[in-house]
N, C-alpha and C positions, 0 to 999 in steps of 0.2 A: 422494482428495480430502481430504487431511489437512494438518495443520501441516507434516509432512515434505515434502509437495509444495511448499508455500509456501516453506519454507526452501530447497529446491533452486532454485526460481525466483529467489529473492532472491540466492542465492549466484551464480547465473549472471549476474545483473544487476551484481554486484560486478566481474566480470571482462570483461563485454561492454559496452563504452562506448556503442555504438549502442542496446542494450537499456536501459541505465540512463538514457540521454537520453529515450527514449520513455516509460519508467516515470515520469519526473519530470513528464511532460505529462498523465498519467492524472488524470481528475477524478471518477471514480466507481468503485464496486465492480464494476459491469458492464464498464467499460473495462479494469480491471485483469484481470478474469477472461478477457476476450477476448485481451488482450495475452499473458497467460500461455499460453493455449491455442495462440496463433499460434507460440509457442516450445516447444510440446510438453509443457506442464505443465497438468494438470487440477486446477483449484481449484474449491472450492464457495463459494457466497456465505456460508454460515455461518462457514467458516474465515476468509475474508477479513474479514468483519464482526467476528469475535472478535479478530483481530489489530489491526484498526483501533481497536476499543473499548479494548483493552489499552493501546495507545499513548496514546490520549486520557486514560485513567485515570492515566497516569504524568506528565501535564503539570501544571504549576502553574496556580493560578487565573488569574494574569496571562496566561499563555500561552493558556489557554482563552478569556479575555476578548478577546484579540487576534484570535481566529478569528471572533468575531462570531456572528451568528444562523445562518449557514449552515455550522455546524461540520462537518457530514458531507459537504459538497460543496466548499466553498471551501478551497483549499490541501490538498485530499485527499492528493495524493502527498507533500507535505511532512510531514503527520501520519503517513501510512501508512508511509513508508519512513524518516522521520526521518534519523538518521545512519547507517543501515544501509549505504547505498552512497555 
């Protein structure tokens, strides 16, 4: 349940169109962990949260303002995966 597992899952999503489409529909950490599990990748909530927070930290003030008050739920997959897939 490490960053390496998350990296493998995201790599699979780059080459699997159906998976990347489902990943874009994810709206929470729990949904992402379930989707990864369904595809054979064990992820922990701390690893997923750390990745999400890292992506948020790299966003500009304007980008964060555009996310609004529900920054951890609204547009979750857009923030989480960004331009990864």
